[in-house]
N, CA, C and O atoms as a Tripos MOL2 file, in Angstrom:
@<TRIPOS>MOLECULE
protein
  272   271    68     0     0
PROTEIN
NO_CHARGES

@<TRIPOS>ATOM
      1 N         103.5040    2.7260  121.7170 N.3       1 ASP1
      2 CA        104.3180    2.9150  120.6180 C.3       1 ASP1
      3 C         105.1260    1.6650  120.7430 C.2       1 ASP1
      4 O         105.3240    1.2720  119.5930 O.2       1 ASP1
      5 N         105.6720    0.8760  121.5830 N.am      2 MET2
      6 CA        106.4140   -0.5550  122.0060 C.3       2 MET2
      7 C         105.7830   -1.6220  121.3130 C.2       2 MET2
      8 O         106.3520   -2.6790  121.0380 O.2       2 MET2
      9 N         104.1370   -1.2320  120.9200 N.am      3 ILE3
     10 CA        103.4530   -2.5010  120.6590 C.3       3 ILE3
     11 C         103.5680   -1.9900  118.4730 C.2       3 ILE3
     12 O         103.8460   -2.9170  117.7120 O.2       3 ILE3
     13 N         103.3490   -0.7090  117.9350 N.am      4 LYS4
     14 CA        103.7270   -0.7420  117.3860 C.3       4 LYS4
     15 C         104.8160   -1.2250  116.5740 C.2       4 LYS4
     16 O         104.7890   -1.8940  115.5410 O.2       4 LYS4
     17 N         105.8740   -0.7110  117.3040 N.am      5 LYS5
     18 CA        107.7220   -1.3260  116.5510 C.3       5 LYS5
     19 C         107.6090   -2.7140  116.8110 C.2       5 LYS5
     20 O         108.7730   -3.0180  116.5470 O.2       5 LYS5
     21 N         107.1480   -3.6270  117.0870 N.am      6 LYS6
     22 CA        107.0420   -4.9300  117.9500 C.3       6 LYS6
     23 C         106.5400   -5.4710  116.2710 C.2       6 LYS6
     24 O         107.1540   -6.1680  115.4630 O.2       6 LYS6
     25 N         105.1190   -4.7870  116.1770 N.am      7 ASN7
     26 CA        104.1440   -5.1160  115.0910 C.3       7 ASN7
     27 C         103.5500   -4.2060  114.4740 C.2       7 ASN7
     28 O         102.5340   -3.6890  114.9370 O.2       7 ASN7
     29 N         104.1520   -3.8000  113.1590 N.am      8 PRO8
     30 CA        103.3900   -2.4690  112.7300 C.3       8 PRO8
     31 C         102.4000   -2.7190  112.3530 C.2       8 PRO8
     32 O         101.6070   -1.7970  112.5460 O.2       8 PRO8
     33 N         101.8870   -3.7580  111.7550 N.am      9 ASN9
     34 CA        100.4650   -4.1920  111.5020 C.3       9 ASN9
     35 C          99.4640   -4.0950  112.7310 C.2       9 ASN9
     36 O          98.2650   -4.0740  112.4540 O.2       9 ASN9
     37 N          99.7580   -4.0480  113.7530 N.am     10 ALA10
     38 CA         98.7600   -4.3110  114.9190 C.3      10 ALA10
     39 C          97.6760   -3.2710  115.0270 C.2      10 ALA10
     40 O          98.1390   -2.1400  114.8790 O.2      10 ALA10
     41 N          96.5290   -3.2960  115.2150 N.am     11 THR11
     42 CA         95.5710   -2.7430  115.4900 C.3      11 THR11
     43 C          95.3070   -2.8440  116.9420 C.2      11 THR11
     44 O          95.1190   -3.8620  117.6080 O.2      11 THR11
     45 N          95.3280   -1.4180  117.3700 N.am     12 ILE12
     46 CA         95.2610   -1.2990  119.4280 C.3      12 ILE12
     47 C          93.7390   -0.7240  119.4010 C.2      12 ILE12
     48 O          93.3750    0.1860  118.6570 O.2      12 ILE12
     49 N          92.9340   -1.3820  120.3080 N.am     13 PRO13
     50 CA         91.5830   -1.3280  120.1460 C.3      13 PRO13
     51 C          91.7550    0.0080  120.9080 C.2      13 PRO13
     52 O          92.7390    0.4980  121.4630 O.2      13 PRO13
     53 N          89.8640    0.6500  120.6840 N.am     14 SER14
     54 CA         89.8630    2.0900  121.2660 C.3      14 SER14
     55 C          89.4300    1.5330  122.5300 C.2      14 SER14
     56 O          88.6430    0.5890  122.5910 O.2      14 SER14
     57 N          90.1030    2.2960  123.8820 N.am     15 ILE15
     58 CA         89.7880    1.9270  125.3780 C.3      15 ILE15
     59 C          89.0240    3.3930  125.9140 C.2      15 ILE15
     60 O          89.1220    4.6000  125.6940 O.2      15 ILE15
     61 N          88.1520    2.4030  126.8130 N.am     16 ALA16
     62 CA         87.1330    3.8600  127.6560 C.3      16 ALA16
     63 C          87.4000    3.4240  129.1940 C.2      16 ALA16
     64 O          87.5460    2.2340  129.4700 O.2      16 ALA16
     65 N          87.4450    4.2160  129.9670 N.am     17 ILE17
     66 CA         87.4340    3.8180  131.4650 C.3      17 ILE17
     67 C          86.3170    4.1270  132.0850 C.2      17 ILE17
     68 O          85.6950    5.0350  131.5340 O.2      17 ILE17
     69 N          85.7780    3.6310  133.1700 N.am     18 ALA18
     70 CA         84.7440    3.7440  133.8120 C.3      18 ALA18
     71 C          85.1160    3.3560  135.3300 C.2      18 ALA18
     72 O          85.7090    2.3080  135.5840 O.2      18 ALA18
     73 N          84.7130    4.3050  136.3530 N.am     19 GLY19
     74 CA         85.0440    4.3830  137.3960 C.3      19 GLY19
     75 C          85.6690    5.2970  138.0690 C.2      19 GLY19
     76 O          86.6820    5.6320  137.4550 O.2      19 GLY19
     77 N          85.5040    5.9980  139.2940 N.am     20 GLY20
     78 CA         86.5510    6.4780  140.1790 C.3      20 GLY20
     79 C          87.2130    7.5980  139.7720 C.2      20 GLY20
     80 O          88.2260    8.1440  140.2100 O.2      20 GLY20
     81 N          86.2510    7.9390  138.5780 N.am     21 ILE21
     82 CA         86.5980    9.6680  138.0460 C.3      21 ILE21
     83 C          85.1380   10.1060  138.2580 C.2      21 ILE21
     84 O          84.0370    9.7640  137.8270 O.2      21 ILE21
     85 N          85.8360   11.4090  139.4860 N.am     22 ALA22
     86 CA         84.6360   12.0440  140.1240 C.3      22 ALA22
     87 C          84.3650   13.7640  139.9850 C.2      22 ALA22
     88 O          83.4130   14.4080  140.4250 O.2      22 ALA22
     89 N          85.5470   14.2380  139.2190 N.am     23 ASN23
     90 CA         85.3350   16.1230  138.2290 C.3      23 ASN23
     91 C          86.1980   15.7440  137.2640 C.2      23 ASN23
     92 O          86.8620   14.7380  137.0160 O.2      23 ASN23
     93 N          85.9100   17.4450  136.4940 N.am     24 GLU24
     94 CA         86.3160   17.3770  135.0320 C.3      24 GLU24
     95 C          87.8620   17.4530  135.1160 C.2      24 GLU24
     96 O          88.6210   17.3690  134.1510 O.2      24 GLU24
     97 N          88.2800   17.6530  136.6400 N.am     25 THR25
     98 CA         89.9210   17.3200  136.6070 C.3      25 THR25
     99 C          90.4510   16.3730  136.5970 C.2      25 THR25
    100 O          91.4710   16.3070  135.9110 O.2      25 THR25
    101 N          90.0860   15.4080  137.2190 N.am     26 GLN26
    102 CA         89.6910   14.0620  137.1350 C.3      26 GLN26
    103 C          89.8960   13.4350  135.6230 C.2      26 GLN26
    104 O          90.8500   12.7510  135.2520 O.2      26 GLN26
    105 N          88.8680   13.8050  134.9270 N.am     27 MET27
    106 CA         87.9640   13.0770  133.2760 C.3      27 MET27
    107 C          89.8400   13.6380  132.4670 C.2      27 MET27
    108 O          90.5190   12.8830  131.7700 O.2      27 MET27
    109 N          90.1890   14.9120  132.8100 N.am     28 PHE28
    110 CA         90.9490   15.7850  131.6540 C.3      28 PHE28
    111 C          92.5320   15.0670  132.2190 C.2      28 PHE28
    112 O          93.4910   15.0460  131.4480 O.2      28 PHE28
    113 N          92.6060   14.6510  133.2770 N.am     29 LYS29
    114 CA         93.9420   14.1630  133.5900 C.3      29 LYS29
    115 C          93.4720   12.8780  132.9470 C.2      29 LYS29
    116 O          93.4460   13.2580  131.7760 O.2      29 LYS29
    117 N          93.1000   11.6680  132.9170 N.am     30 ALA30
    118 CA         92.6970   10.3960  132.9660 C.3      30 ALA30
    119 C          93.0400   10.2110  130.9960 C.2      30 ALA30
    120 O          93.7690    9.5060  130.2980 O.2      30 ALA30
    121 N          92.0620   11.2570  130.7760 N.am     31 LEU31
    122 CA         92.3260   11.5110  129.0330 C.3      31 LEU31
    123 C          93.7120   12.0380  128.6230 C.2      31 LEU31
    124 O          93.7990   12.0040  127.3950 O.2      31 LEU31
    125 N          94.8640   12.5300  129.2270 N.am     32 SER32
    126 CA         96.2080   13.0720  128.8710 C.3      32 SER32
    127 C          96.8370   12.0970  129.5430 C.2      32 SER32
    128 O          97.7560   11.6360  128.8670 O.2      32 SER32
    129 N          96.7270   11.6170  130.5440 N.am     33 MET33
    130 CA         97.8810   10.0460  130.5540 C.3      33 MET33
    131 C          97.6210    9.0530  129.7970 C.2      33 MET33
    132 O          98.5270    8.2240  129.7090 O.2      33 MET33
    133 N          96.4460    8.8080  129.0740 N.am     34 GLY34
    134 CA         96.3680    7.6380  128.2700 C.3      34 GLY34
    135 C          95.9250    7.9640  127.2050 C.2      34 GLY34
    136 O          94.8780    7.5630  126.6950 O.2      34 GLY34
    137 N          96.9520    8.9850  126.6300 N.am     35 ALA35
    138 CA         96.2810    9.8560  125.4300 C.3      35 ALA35
    139 C          96.4540    8.6340  124.4460 C.2      35 ALA35
    140 O          95.5120    7.9110  124.7670 O.2      35 ALA35
    141 N          97.0940    8.0400  123.4870 N.am     36 PRO36
    142 CA         96.8050    8.1880  122.4220 C.3      36 PRO36
    143 C          95.6660    7.0280  122.3080 C.2      36 PRO36
    144 O          94.8870    7.0490  121.3560 O.2      36 PRO36
    145 N          95.5740    5.7500  123.5670 N.am     37 TYR37
    146 CA         94.9420    5.0110  123.3890 C.3      37 TYR37
    147 C          93.5230    5.0310  124.0110 C.2      37 TYR37
    148 O          92.6880    4.1730  123.7260 O.2      37 TYR37
    149 N          93.2700    6.1210  124.9350 N.am     38 ILE38
    150 CA         92.3650    5.8760  125.8580 C.3      38 ILE38
    151 C          91.7930    6.7380  124.7760 C.2      38 ILE38
    152 O          92.4710    7.3240  123.9320 O.2      38 ILE38
    153 N          89.9550    6.7800  124.9100 N.am     39 ASN39
    154 CA         89.3130    7.5570  123.7570 C.3      39 ASN39
    155 C          87.9780    8.7000  124.6640 C.2      39 ASN39
    156 O          87.5450    9.8450  124.5340 O.2      39 ASN39
    157 N          87.7700    7.5850  125.5140 N.am     40 CYS40
    158 CA         86.7510    7.9700  126.1940 C.3      40 CYS40
    159 C          86.6990    7.8830  127.6710 C.2      40 CYS40
    160 O          87.5910    7.2070  128.1830 O.2      40 CYS40
    161 N          85.7290    8.4960  128.5470 N.am     41 ILE41
    162 CA         85.7010    8.0270  129.8290 C.3      41 ILE41
    163 C          84.1170    7.9470  130.4680 C.2      41 ILE41
    164 O          83.6180    9.0710  130.4250 O.2      41 ILE41
    165 N          83.6610    7.4470  130.7540 N.am     42 ALA42
    166 CA         81.9720    7.0820  131.6800 C.3      42 ALA42
    167 C          82.1980    7.4910  132.6960 C.2      42 ALA42
    168 O          83.1000    7.2230  133.4900 O.2      42 ALA42
    169 N          81.1930    8.3340  132.7460 N.am     43 MET43
    170 CA         80.7320    8.3900  134.0790 C.3      43 MET43
    171 C          78.9320    8.9450  134.4880 C.2      43 MET43
    172 O          78.1610    9.3380  133.6120 O.2      43 MET43
    173 N          78.6120    8.8640  135.7830 N.am     44 ALA44
    174 CA         77.1700    8.6890  135.4120 C.3      44 ALA44
    175 C          76.5960    9.4310  136.4320 C.2      44 ALA44
    176 O          75.8720   10.4000  136.2020 O.2      44 ALA44
    177 N          76.9150    8.9780  137.7200 N.am     45 ARG45
    178 CA         76.2980    9.3870  139.2610 C.3      45 ARG45
    179 C          77.0120   10.8460  139.3570 C.2      45 ARG45
    180 O          76.2310   11.7950  139.4220 O.2      45 ARG45
    181 N          78.4600   11.1510  139.3730 N.am     46 ALA46
    182 CA         78.9070   12.7180  139.4930 C.3      46 ALA46
    183 C          78.1890   13.7570  138.6930 C.2      46 ALA46
    184 O          77.5680   14.7660  139.0270 O.2      46 ALA46
    185 N          78.3750   13.3790  137.8950 N.am     47 PRO47
    186 CA         77.7350   14.6790  136.3370 C.3      47 PRO47
    187 C          76.0920   14.8390  136.4590 C.2      47 PRO47
    188 O          75.6000   15.9670  136.4280 O.2      47 PRO47
    189 N          75.0510   13.3510  136.6360 N.am     48 ILE48
    190 CA         73.9760   13.4100  136.3720 C.3      48 ILE48
    191 C          73.2530   14.0530  137.7220 C.2      48 ILE48
    192 O          72.2600   14.7490  137.5100 O.2      48 ILE48
    193 N          73.7550   13.8370  139.3210 N.am     49 THR49
    194 CA         73.6620   14.1900  140.1850 C.3      49 THR49
    195 C          73.7080   15.9890  139.9470 C.2      49 THR49
    196 O          72.6520   16.6220  139.9200 O.2      49 THR49
    197 N          74.7070   16.4960  139.8290 N.am     50 ALA50
    198 CA         75.2900   17.8470  139.6560 C.3      50 ALA50
    199 C          73.9780   18.3310  138.9460 C.2      50 ALA50
    200 O          73.4620   19.3950  139.2870 O.2      50 ALA50
    201 N          73.4560   17.5680  137.9850 N.am     51 GLY51
    202 CA         72.5190   18.3990  136.8140 C.3      51 GLY51
    203 C          71.0890   18.0940  137.3720 C.2      51 GLY51
    204 O          70.1190   18.8500  137.3490 O.2      51 GLY51
    205 N          71.1620   16.8530  137.8690 N.am     52 LEU52
    206 CA         69.4860   17.1600  138.7200 C.3      52 LEU52
    207 C          69.2310   17.9930  139.6650 C.2      52 LEU52
    208 O          68.2160   18.6890  139.6990 O.2      52 LEU52
    209 N          70.2770   17.9940  140.6500 N.am     53 TYR53
    210 CA         70.3080   19.2020  141.7200 C.3      53 TYR53
    211 C          70.5540   20.6490  141.8150 C.2      53 TYR53
    212 O          70.5840   21.3090  142.8540 O.2      53 TYR53
    213 N          70.8460   21.3510  139.7900 N.am     54 ALA54
    214 CA         71.2790   22.3780  140.1210 C.3      54 ALA54
    215 C          69.3950   23.0830  140.3450 C.2      54 ALA54
    216 O          69.0470   23.5950  141.4090 O.2      54 ALA54
    217 N          68.7400   22.9880  139.5140 N.am     55 PRO55
    218 CA         67.2800   23.3560  139.4870 C.3      55 PRO55
    219 C          66.5250   23.8750  141.4760 C.2      55 PRO55
    220 O          65.7800   24.7280  141.9590 O.2      55 PRO55
    221 N          67.4730   22.5210  142.0210 N.am     56 VAL56
    222 CA         66.9990   22.7280  143.3890 C.3      56 VAL56
    223 C          67.9530   23.9930  144.1620 C.2      56 VAL56
    224 O          67.4800   24.8550  144.9040 O.2      56 VAL56
    225 N          69.2910   23.8640  143.8080 N.am     57 PHE57
    226 CA         69.5070   25.0840  144.4060 C.3      57 PHE57
    227 C          69.6960   26.1980  144.1420 C.2      57 PHE57
    228 O          70.0690   27.0700  144.9260 O.2      57 PHE57
    229 N          69.4400   26.3250  142.8950 N.am     58 ILE58
    230 CA         68.7890   28.0310  142.0710 C.3      58 ILE58
    231 C          67.0100   27.8550  142.5680 C.2      58 ILE58
    232 O          66.2140   28.3780  141.7880 O.2      58 ILE58
    233 N          66.6510   27.4250  143.3270 N.am     59 ASN59
    234 CA         65.5180   28.2150  143.9820 C.3      59 ASN59
    235 C          65.6500   28.1210  145.3300 C.2      59 ASN59
    236 O          64.8440   28.7360  146.0280 O.2      59 ASN59
    237 N          66.5850   27.4140  145.8800 N.am     60 MET60
    238 CA         66.8760   28.0250  147.4510 C.3      60 MET60
    239 C          67.5970   29.4030  147.5770 C.2      60 MET60
    240 O          67.4610   30.2700  148.4400 O.2      60 MET60
    241 N          68.3890   29.3670  146.4940 N.am     61 LEU61
    242 CA         69.0240   30.5710  146.5750 C.3      61 LEU61
    243 C          68.3420   32.1560  146.2720 C.2      61 LEU61
    244 O          68.2990   33.2700  146.7930 O.2      61 LEU61
    245 N          67.8340   31.3940  145.0120 N.am     62 LEU62
    246 CA         66.2980   32.7160  144.8690 C.3      62 LEU62
    247 C          65.2380   33.0670  145.4350 C.2      62 LEU62
    248 O          64.7240   34.1860  145.4320 O.2      62 LEU62
    249 N          64.7180   31.6720  146.1720 N.am     63 ALA63
    250 CA         63.7030   31.9720  147.4690 C.3      63 ALA63
    251 C          63.7850   33.3490  148.4500 C.2      63 ALA63
    252 O          62.7090   33.8100  148.8290 O.2      63 ALA63
    253 N          64.9670   33.9780  148.8450 N.am     64 PRO64
    254 CA         65.1110   34.7680  150.2050 C.3      64 PRO64
    255 C          64.3980   35.9990  148.7810 C.2      64 PRO64
    256 O          63.3350   36.5960  148.9570 O.2      64 PRO64
    257 N          65.0020   36.1100  147.8450 N.am     65 LEU65
    258 CA         64.6210   37.3420  146.7530 C.3      65 LEU65
    259 C          63.1440   37.2660  146.2440 C.2      65 LEU65
    260 O          62.6080   38.3480  146.0040 O.2      65 LEU65
    261 N          62.6300   36.4570  146.1060 N.am     66 ALA66
    262 CA         61.1230   36.3740  145.9050 C.3      66 ALA66
    263 C          60.5020   36.8510  147.3020 C.2      66 ALA66
    264 O          59.2920   37.0580  147.2160 O.2      66 ALA66
    265 N          61.0110   37.0550  148.4730 N.am     67 ARG67
    266 CA         60.1550   37.2760  149.4760 C.3      67 ARG67
    267 C          60.3770   38.9500  149.6630 C.2      67 ARG67
    268 O          59.4170   39.5330  150.1670 O.2      67 ARG67
    269 N          61.4000   39.6630  149.3500 N.am     68 ILE68
    270 CA         61.2210   40.9030  149.1350 C.3      68 ILE68
    271 C          60.3820   42.1370  148.0010 C.2      68 ILE68
    272 O          60.5040   43.3450  148.2060 O.2      68 ILE68
@<TRIPOS>BOND
     1     1     2 1
     2     2     3 1
     3     3     4 2
     4     3     5 am
     5     5     6 1
     6     6     7 1
     7     7     8 2
     8     7     9 am
     9     9    10 1
    10    10    11 1
    11    11    12 2
    12    11    13 am
    13    13    14 1
    14    14    15 1
    15    15    16 2
    16    15    17 am
    17    17    18 1
    18    18    19 1
    19    19    20 2
    20    19    21 am
    21    21    22 1
    22    22    23 1
    23    23    24 2
    24    23    25 am
    25    25    26 1
    26    26    27 1
    27    27    28 2
    28    27    29 am
    29    29    30 1
    30    30    31 1
    31    31    32 2
    32    31    33 am
    33    33    34 1
    34    34    35 1
    35    35    36 2
    36    35    37 am
    37    37    38 1
    38    38    39 1
    39    39    40 2
    40    39    41 am
    41    41    42 1
    42    42    43 1
    43    43    44 2
    44    43    45 am
    45    45    46 1
    46    46    47 1
    47    47    48 2
    48    47    49 am
    49    49    50 1
    50    50    51 1
    51    51    52 2
    52    51    53 am
    53    53    54 1
    54    54    55 1
    55    55    56 2
    56    55    57 am
    57    57    58 1
    58    58    59 1
    59    59    60 2
    60    59    61 am
    61    61    62 1
    62    62    63 1
    63    63    64 2
    64    63    65 am
    65    65    66 1
    66    66    67 1
    67    67    68 2
    68    67    69 am
    69    69    70 1
    70    70    71 1
    71    71    72 2
    72    71    73 am
    73    73    74 1
    74    74    75 1
    75    75    76 2
    76    75    77 am
    77    77    78 1
    78    78    79 1
    79    79    80 2
    80    79    81 am
    81    81    82 1
    82    82    83 1
    83    83    84 2
    84    83    85 am
    85    85    86 1
    86    86    87 1
    87    87    88 2
    88    87    89 am
    89    89    90 1
    90    90    91 1
    91    91    92 2
    92    91    93 am
    93    93    94 1
    94    94    95 1
    95    95    96 2
    96    95    97 am
    97    97    98 1
    98    98    99 1
    99    99   100 2
   100    99   101 am
   101   101   102 1
   102   102   103 1
   103   103   104 2
   104   103   105 am
   105   105   106 1
   106   106   107 1
   107   107   108 2
   108   107   109 am
   109   109   110 1
   110   110   111 1
   111   111   112 2
   112   111   113 am
   113   113   114 1
   114   114   115 1
   115   115   116 2
   116   115   117 am
   117   117   118 1
   118   118   119 1
   119   119   120 2
   120   119   121 am
   121   121   122 1
   122   122   123 1
   123   123   124 2
   124   123   125 am
   125   125   126 1
   126   126   127 1
   127   127   128 2
   128   127   129 am
   129   129   130 1
   130   130   131 1
   131   131   132 2
   132   131   133 am
   133   133   134 1
   134   134   135 1
   135   135   136 2
   136   135   137 am
   137   137   138 1
   138   138   139 1
   139   139   140 2
   140   139   141 am
   141   141   142 1
   142   142   143 1
   143   143   144 2
   144   143   145 am
   145   145   146 1
   146   146   147 1
   147   147   148 2
   148   147   149 am
   149   149   150 1
   150   150   151 1
   151   151   152 2
   152   151   153 am
   153   153   154 1
   154   154   155 1
   155   155   156 2
   156   155   157 am
   157   157   158 1
   158   158   159 1
   159   159   160 2
   160   159   161 am
   161   161   162 1
   162   162   163 1
   163   163   164 2
   164   163   165 am
   165   165   166 1
   166   166   167 1
   167   167   168 2
   168   167   169 am
   169   169   170 1
   170   170   171 1
   171   171   172 2
   172   171   173 am
   173   173   174 1
   174   174   175 1
   175   175   176 2
   176   175   177 am
   177   177   178 1
   178   178   179 1
   179   179   180 2
   180   179   181 am
   181   181   182 1
   182   182   183 1
   183   183   184 2
   184   183   185 am
   185   185   186 1
   186   186   187 1
   187   187   188 2
   188   187   189 am
   189   189   190 1
   190   190   191 1
   191   191   192 2
   192   191   193 am
   193   193   194 1
   194   194   195 1
   195   195   196 2
   196   195   197 am
   197   197   198 1
   198   198   199 1
   199   199   200 2
   200   199   201 am
   201   201   202 1
   202   202   203 1
   203   203   204 2
   204   203   205 am
   205   205   206 1
   206   206   207 1
   207   207   208 2
   208   207   209 am
   209   209   210 1
   210   210   211 1
   211   211   212 2
   212   211   213 am
   213   213   214 1
   214   214   215 1
   215   215   216 2
   216   215   217 am
   217   217   218 1
   218   218   219 1
   219   219   220 2
   220   219   221 am
   221   221   222 1
   222   222   223 1
   223   223   224 2
   224   223   225 am
   225   225   226 1
   226   226   227 1
   227   227   228 2
   228   227   229 am
   229   229   230 1
   230   230   231 1
   231   231   232 2
   232   231   233 am
   233   233   234 1
   234   234   235 1
   235   235   236 2
   236   235   237 am
   237   237   238 1
   238   238   239 1
   239   239   240 2
   240   239   241 am
   241   241   242 1
   242   242   243 1
   243   243   244 2
   244   243   245 am
   245   245   246 1
   246   246   247 1
   247   247   248 2
   248   247   249 am
   249   249   250 1
   250   250   251 1
   251   251   252 2
   252   251   253 am
   253   253   254 1
   254   254   255 1
   255   255   256 2
   256   255   257 am
   257   257   258 1
   258   258   259 1
   259   259   260 2
   260   259   261 am
   261   261   262 1
   262   262   263 1
   263   263   264 2
   264   263   265 am
   265   265   266 1
   266   266   267 1
   267   267   268 2
   268   267   269 am
   269   269   270 1
   270   270   271 1
   271   271   272 2
@<TRIPOS>SUBSTRUCTURE
     1 ASP1         2 RESIDUE 1 A ASP
     2 MET2         6 RESIDUE 1 A MET
     3 ILE3        10 RESIDUE 1 A ILE
     4 LYS4        14 RESIDUE 1 A LYS
     5 LYS5        18 RESIDUE 1 A LYS
     6 LYS6        22 RESIDUE 1 A LYS
     7 ASN7        26 RESIDUE 1 A ASN
     8 PRO8        30 RESIDUE 1 A PRO
     9 ASN9        34 RESIDUE 1 A ASN
    10 ALA10       38 RESIDUE 1 A ALA
    11 THR11       42 RESIDUE 1 A THR
    12 ILE12       46 RESIDUE 1 A ILE
    13 PRO13       50 RESIDUE 1 A PRO
    14 SER14       54 RESIDUE 1 A SER
    15 ILE15       58 RESIDUE 1 A ILE
    16 ALA16       62 RESIDUE 1 A ALA
    17 ILE17       66 RESIDUE 1 A ILE
    18 ALA18       70 RESIDUE 1 A ALA
    19 GLY19       74 RESIDUE 1 A GLY
    20 GLY20       78 RESIDUE 1 A GLY
    21 ILE21       82 RESIDUE 1 A ILE
    22 ALA22       86 RESIDUE 1 A ALA
    23 ASN23       90 RESIDUE 1 A ASN
    24 GLU24       94 RESIDUE 1 A GLU
    25 THR25       98 RESIDUE 1 A THR
    26 GLN26      102 RESIDUE 1 A GLN
    27 MET27      106 RESIDUE 1 A MET
    28 PHE28      110 RESIDUE 1 A PHE
    29 LYS29      114 RESIDUE 1 A LYS
    30 ALA30      118 RESIDUE 1 A ALA
    31 LEU31      122 RESIDUE 1 A LEU
    32 SER32      126 RESIDUE 1 A SER
    33 MET33      130 RESIDUE 1 A MET
    34 GLY34      134 RESIDUE 1 A GLY
    35 ALA35      138 RESIDUE 1 A ALA
    36 PRO36      142 RESIDUE 1 A PRO
    37 TYR37      146 RESIDUE 1 A TYR
    38 ILE38      150 RESIDUE 1 A ILE
    39 ASN39      154 RESIDUE 1 A ASN
    40 CYS40      158 RESIDUE 1 A CYS
    41 ILE41      162 RESIDUE 1 A ILE
    42 ALA42      166 RESIDUE 1 A ALA
    43 MET43      170 RESIDUE 1 A MET
    44 ALA44      174 RESIDUE 1 A ALA
    45 ARG45      178 RESIDUE 1 A ARG
    46 ALA46      182 RESIDUE 1 A ALA
    47 PRO47      186 RESIDUE 1 A PRO
    48 ILE48      190 RESIDUE 1 A ILE
    49 THR49      194 RESIDUE 1 A THR
    50 ALA50      198 RESIDUE 1 A ALA
    51 GLY51      202 RESIDUE 1 A GLY
    52 LEU52      206 RESIDUE 1 A LEU
    53 TYR53      210 RESIDUE 1 A TYR
    54 ALA54      214 RESIDUE 1 A ALA
    55 PRO55      218 RESIDUE 1 A PRO
    56 VAL56      222 RESIDUE 1 A VAL
    57 PHE57      226 RESIDUE 1 A PHE
    58 ILE58      230 RESIDUE 1 A ILE
    59 ASN59      234 RESIDUE 1 A ASN
    60 MET60      238 RESIDUE 1 A MET
    61 LEU61      242 RESIDUE 1 A LEU
    62 LEU62      246 RESIDUE 1 A LEU
    63 ALA63      250 RESIDUE 1 A ALA
    64 PRO64      254 RESIDUE 1 A PRO
    65 LEU65      258 RESIDUE 1 A LEU
    66 ALA66      262 RESIDUE 1 A ALA
    67 ARG67      266 RESIDUE 1 A ARG
    68 ILE68      270 RESIDUE 1 A ILE
């Protein structure tokens, strides 16, 4: 808002954050704190790992039931 007051014709670029964010609550907090200017959060390791290992954990949980 200070930039718009000093120069009304200025265009502020979109900003993306990457790194240091591990879960969904941190994503939500980062987006809400940087409200009009931060539009994107890049996450790689944490969500991909959770997605890749979900079937492994499901198989581990269901294996004892298959023996019954």
